[in-house]
PQR file with spaces between the fields and no chain letter, atoms N, CA, C, O and H, PARSE charges and radii, in Angstrom:
ATOM       1  N    MET     1       0.845   -1.191    0.000 -0.4000 1.5000
ATOM       2  CA   MET     1       0.000    0.000    0.000 -0.0000 2.0000
ATOM       3  C    MET     1       0.883    1.244    0.000  0.5500 1.7000
ATOM       4  O    MET     1       1.821    1.356    0.789 -0.5500 1.4000
ATOM       5  N    MET     2       0.575    2.150   -0.874 -0.4000 1.5000
ATOM       6  CA   MET     2       1.338    3.393   -0.984 -0.0000 2.0000
ATOM       7  C    MET     2       0.577    4.498   -0.261  0.5500 1.7000
ATOM       8  O    MET     2      -0.578    4.779   -0.580 -0.5500 1.4000
ATOM       9  H    MET     2      -0.187    2.058   -1.515  0.4000 1.0000
ATOM      10  N    ASN     3       1.228    5.116    0.704 -0.4000 1.5000
ATOM      11  CA   ASN     3       0.601    6.254    1.363 -0.0000 2.0000
ATOM      12  C    ASN     3       1.233    7.537    0.824  0.5500 1.7000
ATOM      13  O    ASN     3       2.327    7.496    0.259 -0.5500 1.4000
ATOM      14  H    ASN     3       2.167    4.888    0.963  0.4000 1.0000
ATOM      15  N    PRO     4       0.555    8.676    0.992 -0.5600 1.5000
ATOM      16  CA   PRO     4       1.069    9.931    0.430  0.2800 2.0000
ATOM      17  C    PRO     4       2.472   10.304    0.923  0.5500 1.7000
ATOM      18  O    PRO     4       3.274   10.823    0.147 -0.5500 1.4000
ATOM      19  N    ARG     5       2.774   10.051    2.176 -0.4000 1.5000
ATOM      20  CA   ARG     5       4.096   10.403    2.706 -0.0000 2.0000
ATOM      21  C    ARG     5       5.194    9.616    1.983  0.5500 1.7000
ATOM      22  O    ARG     5       6.235   10.167    1.625 -0.5500 1.4000
ATOM      23  H    ARG     5       2.122    9.629    2.806  0.4000 1.0000
ATOM      24  N    ARG     6       4.946    8.340    1.778 -0.4000 1.5000
ATOM      25  CA   ARG     6       5.926    7.494    1.075 -0.0000 2.0000
ATOM      26  C    ARG     6       6.055    7.916   -0.385  0.5500 1.7000
ATOM      27  O    ARG     6       7.158    7.953   -0.931 -0.5500 1.4000
ATOM      28  H    ARG     6       4.101    7.892    2.069  0.4000 1.0000
ATOM      29  N    ALA     7       4.922    8.233   -1.015 -0.4000 1.5000
ATOM      30  CA   ALA     7       4.928    8.680   -2.408 -0.0000 2.0000
ATOM      31  C    ALA     7       5.729    9.970   -2.558  0.5500 1.7000
ATOM      32  O    ALA     7       6.513   10.106   -3.497 -0.5500 1.4000
ATOM      33  H    ALA     7       4.026    8.203   -0.572  0.4000 1.0000
ATOM      34  N    ILE     8       5.538   10.911   -1.645 -0.4000 1.5000
ATOM      35  CA   ILE     8       6.276   12.171   -1.702 -0.0000 2.0000
ATOM      36  C    ILE     8       7.770   11.912   -1.580  0.5500 1.7000
ATOM      37  O    ILE     8       8.563   12.517   -2.300 -0.5500 1.4000
ATOM      38  H    ILE     8       4.901   10.800   -0.882  0.4000 1.0000
ATOM      39  N    GLY     9       8.162   11.023   -0.680 -0.4000 1.5000
ATOM      40  CA   GLY     9       9.572   10.689   -0.529 -0.0000 2.0000
ATOM      41  C    GLY     9      10.180   10.161   -1.809  0.5500 1.7000
ATOM      42  O    GLY     9      11.317   10.493   -2.141 -0.5500 1.4000
ATOM      43  H    GLY     9       7.518   10.531   -0.095  0.4000 1.0000
ATOM      44  N    ILE    10       9.436    9.342   -2.530 -0.4000 1.5000
ATOM      45  CA   ILE    10       9.915    8.787   -3.799 -0.0000 2.0000
ATOM      46  C    ILE    10       9.935    9.870   -4.887  0.5500 1.7000
ATOM      47  O    ILE    10      10.904    9.992   -5.636 -0.5500 1.4000
ATOM      48  H    ILE    10       8.512    9.072   -2.260  0.4000 1.0000
ATOM      49  N    LEU    11       8.865   10.641   -4.961 -0.4000 1.5000
ATOM      50  CA   LEU    11       8.765   11.661   -6.006 -0.0000 2.0000
ATOM      51  C    LEU    11       9.781   12.787   -5.814  0.5500 1.7000
ATOM      52  O    LEU    11      10.186   13.425   -6.785 -0.5500 1.4000
ATOM      53  H    LEU    11       8.077   10.542   -4.353  0.4000 1.0000
ATOM      54  N    MET    12      10.191   13.035   -4.580 -0.4000 1.5000
ATOM      55  CA   MET    12      11.169   14.093   -4.318 -0.0000 2.0000
ATOM      56  C    MET    12      12.545   13.749   -4.883  0.5500 1.7000
ATOM      57  O    MET    12      13.406   14.624   -4.970 -0.5500 1.4000
ATOM      58  H    MET    12       9.862   12.518   -3.790  0.4000 1.0000
ATOM      59  N    LEU    13      12.763   12.516   -5.262 -0.4000 1.5000
ATOM      60  CA   LEU    13      14.023   12.125   -5.877 -0.0000 2.0000
ATOM      61  C    LEU    13      14.150   12.690   -7.293  0.5500 1.7000
ATOM      62  O    LEU    13      15.244   12.718   -7.858 -0.5500 1.4000
ATOM      63  H    LEU    13      12.063   11.805   -5.191  0.4000 1.0000
ATOM      64  N    SER    14      13.035   13.137   -7.860 -0.4000 1.5000
ATOM      65  CA   SER    14      13.043   13.703   -9.206 -0.0000 2.0000
ATOM      66  C    SER    14      13.162   15.229   -9.122  0.5500 1.7000
ATOM      67  O    SER    14      12.396   15.870   -8.402 -0.5500 1.4000
ATOM      68  H    SER    14      12.147   13.115   -7.401  0.4000 1.0000
ATOM      69  N    PRO    15      14.118   15.811   -9.856 -0.5600 1.5000
ATOM      70  CA   PRO    15      14.241   17.274   -9.830  0.2800 2.0000
ATOM      71  C    PRO    15      13.016   17.981  -10.419  0.5500 1.7000
ATOM      72  O    PRO    15      12.764   19.143  -10.101 -0.5500 1.4000
ATOM      73  N    ILE    16      12.272   17.309  -11.252 -0.4000 1.5000
ATOM      74  CA   ILE    16      11.079   17.905  -11.853 -0.0000 2.0000
ATOM      75  C    ILE    16      10.005   18.160  -10.793  0.5500 1.7000
ATOM      76  O    ILE    16       9.221   19.101  -10.924 -0.5500 1.4000
ATOM      77  H    ILE    16      12.477   16.365  -11.510  0.4000 1.0000
ATOM      78  N    TYR    17       9.963   17.343   -9.762 -0.4000 1.5000
ATOM      79  CA   TYR    17       8.972   17.498   -8.699 -0.0000 2.0000
ATOM      80  C    TYR    17       8.998   18.915   -8.130  0.5500 1.7000
ATOM      81  O    TYR    17       7.945   19.475   -7.825 -0.5500 1.4000
ATOM      82  H    TYR    17      10.599   16.579   -9.656  0.4000 1.0000
ATOM      83  N    PHE    18      10.170   19.492   -7.987 -0.4000 1.5000
ATOM      84  CA   PHE    18      10.310   20.804   -7.363 -0.0000 2.0000
ATOM      85  C    PHE    18       9.931   21.952   -8.295  0.5500 1.7000
ATOM      86  O    PHE    18       9.806   23.094   -7.853 -0.5500 1.4000
ATOM      87  H    PHE    18      11.025   19.037   -8.235  0.4000 1.0000
ATOM      88  N    ARG    19       9.751   21.659   -9.565 -0.4000 1.5000
ATOM      89  CA   ARG    19       9.310   22.690  -10.522 -0.0000 2.0000
ATOM      90  C    ARG    19       7.793   22.785  -10.586  0.5500 1.7000
ATOM      91  O    ARG    19       7.258   23.708  -11.200 -0.5500 1.4000
ATOM      92  H    ARG    19       9.853   20.731   -9.924  0.4000 1.0000
ATOM      93  N    LEU    20       7.099   21.854   -9.966 -0.4000 1.5000
ATOM      94  CA   LEU    20       5.644   21.841  -10.001 -0.0000 2.0000
ATOM      95  C    LEU    20       5.076   22.789   -8.948  0.5500 1.7000
ATOM      96  O    LEU    20       5.713   23.062   -7.930 -0.5500 1.4000
ATOM      97  H    LEU    20       7.533   21.104   -9.468  0.4000 1.0000
ATOM      98  N    THR    21       3.876   23.282   -9.211 -0.4000 1.5000
ATOM      99  CA   THR    21       3.181   24.083   -8.201 -0.0000 2.0000
ATOM     100  C    THR    21       2.656   23.143   -7.114  0.5500 1.7000
ATOM     101  O    THR    21       2.650   21.925   -7.289 -0.5500 1.4000
ATOM     102  H    THR    21       3.359   23.060  -10.038  0.4000 1.0000
ATOM     103  N    LEU    22       2.227   23.703   -6.020 -0.4000 1.5000
ATOM     104  CA   LEU    22       1.703   22.893   -4.919 -0.0000 2.0000
ATOM     105  C    LEU    22       0.507   22.055   -5.380  0.5500 1.7000
ATOM     106  O    LEU    22       0.393   20.878   -5.038 -0.5500 1.4000
ATOM     107  H    LEU    22       2.232   24.693   -5.878  0.4000 1.0000
ATOM     108  N    GLU    23      -0.375   22.673   -6.156 -0.4000 1.5000
ATOM     109  CA   GLU    23      -1.552   21.940   -6.647 -0.0000 2.0000
ATOM     110  C    GLU    23      -1.132   20.793   -7.568  0.5500 1.7000
ATOM     111  O    GLU    23      -1.690   19.699   -7.487 -0.5500 1.4000
ATOM     112  H    GLU    23      -0.283   23.629   -6.434  0.4000 1.0000
ATOM     113  N    GLN    24      -0.160   21.035   -8.435 -0.4000 1.5000
ATOM     114  CA   GLN    24       0.326   19.978   -9.333 -0.0000 2.0000
ATOM     115  C    GLN    24       0.967   18.855   -8.538  0.5500 1.7000
ATOM     116  O    GLN    24       0.812   17.684   -8.886 -0.5500 1.4000
ATOM     117  H    GLN    24       0.294   21.924   -8.501  0.4000 1.0000
ATOM     118  N    ARG    25       1.684   19.195   -7.479 -0.4000 1.5000
ATOM     119  CA   ARG    25       2.300   18.170   -6.628 -0.0000 2.0000
ATOM     120  C    ARG    25       1.229   17.317   -5.966  0.5500 1.7000
ATOM     121  O    ARG    25       1.357   16.095   -5.901 -0.5500 1.4000
ATOM     122  H    ARG    25       1.810   20.146   -7.197  0.4000 1.0000
ATOM     123  N    ARG    26       0.185   17.949   -5.481 -0.4000 1.5000
ATOM     124  CA   ARG    26      -0.914   17.191   -4.845 -0.0000 2.0000
ATOM     125  C    ARG    26      -1.547   16.223   -5.834  0.5500 1.7000
ATOM     126  O    ARG    26      -1.820   15.070   -5.503 -0.5500 1.4000
ATOM     127  H    ARG    26       0.081   18.942   -5.534  0.4000 1.0000
ATOM     128  N    GLU    27      -1.779   16.707   -7.052 -0.4000 1.5000
ATOM     129  CA   GLU    27      -2.369   15.845   -8.082 -0.0000 2.0000
ATOM     130  C    GLU    27      -1.440   14.683   -8.416  0.5500 1.7000
ATOM     131  O    GLU    27      -1.889   13.547   -8.568 -0.5500 1.4000
ATOM     132  H    GLU    27      -1.557   17.644   -7.321  0.4000 1.0000
ATOM     133  N    LEU    28      -0.153   14.968   -8.530 -0.4000 1.5000
ATOM     134  CA   LEU    28       0.824   13.937   -8.850 -0.0000 2.0000
ATOM     135  C    LEU    28       0.875   12.866   -7.758  0.5500 1.7000
ATOM     136  O    LEU    28       0.909   11.673   -8.058 -0.5500 1.4000
ATOM     137  H    LEU    28       0.211   15.891   -8.407  0.4000 1.0000
ATOM     138  N    VAL    29       0.881   13.288   -6.502 -0.4000 1.5000
ATOM     139  CA   VAL    29       0.922   12.336   -5.384 -0.0000 2.0000
ATOM     140  C    VAL    29      -0.336   11.476   -5.387  0.5500 1.7000
ATOM     141  O    VAL    29      -0.258   10.261   -5.207 -0.5500 1.4000
ATOM     142  H    VAL    29       0.853   14.257   -6.258  0.4000 1.0000
ATOM     143  N    ALA    30      -1.488   12.095   -5.590 -0.4000 1.5000
ATOM     144  CA   ALA    30      -2.744   11.341   -5.624 -0.0000 2.0000
ATOM     145  C    ALA    30      -2.741   10.333   -6.770  0.5500 1.7000
ATOM     146  O    ALA    30      -3.142    9.183   -6.590 -0.5500 1.4000
ATOM     147  H    ALA    30      -1.552   13.082   -5.736  0.4000 1.0000
ATOM     148  N    GLU    31      -2.289   10.763   -7.943 -0.4000 1.5000
ATOM     149  CA   GLU    31      -2.232    9.876   -9.104 -0.0000 2.0000
ATOM     150  C    GLU    31      -1.249    8.729   -8.879  0.5500 1.7000
ATOM     151  O    GLU    31      -1.534    7.583   -9.227 -0.5500 1.4000
ATOM     152  H    GLU    31      -1.963   11.697   -8.088  0.4000 1.0000
ATOM     153  N    TYR    32      -0.101    9.042   -8.300 -0.4000 1.5000
ATOM     154  CA   TYR    32       0.919    8.025   -8.018 -0.0000 2.0000
ATOM     155  C    TYR    32       0.354    6.964   -7.071  0.5500 1.7000
ATOM     156  O    TYR    32       0.515    5.766   -7.302 -0.5500 1.4000
ATOM     157  H    TYR    32       0.130    9.973   -8.018  0.4000 1.0000
ATOM     158  N    CYS    33      -0.305    7.413   -6.010 -0.4000 1.5000
ATOM     159  CA   CYS    33      -0.892    6.472   -5.049 -0.0000 2.0000
ATOM     160  C    CYS    33      -1.974    5.619   -5.709  0.5500 1.7000
ATOM     161  O    CYS    33      -2.068    4.416   -5.468 -0.5500 1.4000
ATOM     162  H    CYS    33      -0.436    8.387   -5.822  0.4000 1.0000
ATOM     163  N    ARG    34      -2.787    6.264   -6.545 -0.4000 1.5000
ATOM     164  CA   ARG    34      -3.874    5.531   -7.220 -0.0000 2.0000
ATOM     165  C    ARG    34      -3.296    4.474   -8.155  0.5500 1.7000
ATOM     166  O    ARG    34      -3.747    3.328   -8.149 -0.5500 1.4000
ATOM     167  H    ARG    34      -2.711    7.242   -6.741  0.4000 1.0000
ATOM     168  N    LEU    35      -2.311    4.845   -8.953 -0.4000 1.5000
ATOM     169  CA   LEU    35      -1.714    3.885   -9.890 -0.0000 2.0000
ATOM     170  C    LEU    35      -0.971    2.767   -9.159  0.5500 1.7000
ATOM     171  O    LEU    35      -1.012    1.613   -9.587 -0.5500 1.4000
ATOM     172  H    LEU    35      -1.944    5.775   -8.959  0.4000 1.0000
ATOM     173  N    PHE    36      -0.306    3.096   -8.076 -0.4000 1.5000
ATOM     174  CA   PHE    36       0.403    2.089   -7.302 -0.0000 2.0000
ATOM     175  C    PHE    36      -0.600    1.088   -6.727  0.5500 1.7000
ATOM     176  O    PHE    36      -0.341   -0.115   -6.720 -0.5500 1.4000
ATOM     177  H    PHE    36      -0.273    4.033   -7.729  0.4000 1.0000
ATOM     178  N    SER    37      -1.751    1.585   -6.242 -0.4000 1.5000
ATOM     179  CA   SER    37      -2.781    0.704   -5.687 -0.0000 2.0000
ATOM     180  C    SER    37      -3.371   -0.201   -6.767  0.5500 1.7000
ATOM     181  O    SER    37      -3.657   -1.371   -6.514 -0.5500 1.4000
ATOM     182  H    SER    37      -1.961    2.563   -6.247  0.4000 1.0000
ATOM     183  N    GLN    38      -3.553    0.345   -7.967 -0.4000 1.5000
ATOM     184  CA   GLN    38      -4.080   -0.465   -9.073 -0.0000 2.0000
ATOM     185  C    GLN    38      -3.139   -1.594   -9.409  0.5500 1.7000
ATOM     186  O    GLN    38      -3.575   -2.712   -9.684 -0.5500 1.4000
ATOM     187  H    GLN    38      -3.321    1.296   -8.172  0.4000 1.0000
ATOM     188  N    GLY    39      -1.856   -1.312   -9.389 -0.4000 1.5000
ATOM     189  CA   GLY    39      -0.861   -2.335   -9.705 -0.0000 2.0000
ATOM     190  C    GLY    39      -0.875   -3.465   -8.674  0.5500 1.7000
ATOM     191  O    GLY    39      -0.635   -4.622   -9.018 -0.5500 1.4000
ATOM     192  H    GLY    39      -1.503   -0.404   -9.165  0.4000 1.0000
ATOM     193  N    ASP    40      -1.153   -3.135   -7.423 -0.4000 1.5000
ATOM     194  CA   ASP    40      -1.226   -4.162   -6.376 -0.0000 2.0000
ATOM     195  C    ASP    40      -2.424   -5.078   -6.583  0.5500 1.7000
ATOM     196  O    ASP    40      -2.370   -6.261   -6.246 -0.5500 1.4000
ATOM     197  H    ASP    40      -1.348   -2.195   -7.144  0.4000 1.0000
ATOM     198  N    GLN    41      -3.505   -4.534   -7.136 -0.4000 1.5000
ATOM     199  CA   GLN    41      -4.724   -5.318   -7.297 -0.0000 2.0000
ATOM     200  C    GLN    41      -4.669   -6.245   -8.503  0.5500 1.7000
ATOM     201  O    GLN    41      -5.396   -7.238   -8.554 -0.5500 1.4000
ATOM     202  H    GLN    41      -3.549   -3.573   -7.410  0.4000 1.0000
ATOM     203  N    GLU    42      -3.833   -5.939   -9.454 -0.4000 1.5000
ATOM     204  CA   GLU    42      -3.785   -6.763  -10.681 -0.0000 2.0000
ATOM     205  C    GLU    42      -2.995   -8.034  -10.474  0.5500 1.7000
ATOM     206  O    GLU    42      -2.859   -8.834  -11.400 -0.5500 1.4000
ATOM     207  H    GLU    42      -3.242   -5.133   -9.413  0.4000 1.0000
């Protein structure tokens, strides 16, 4: 299970993450968690 805190830690490894606005970061974290959860279910 991917939680937002863990997702942020992983996404912060990318320099592009810091170029995003706060709203874009929130969307990215939500999408990352959703896709990670889908992969676990398949």
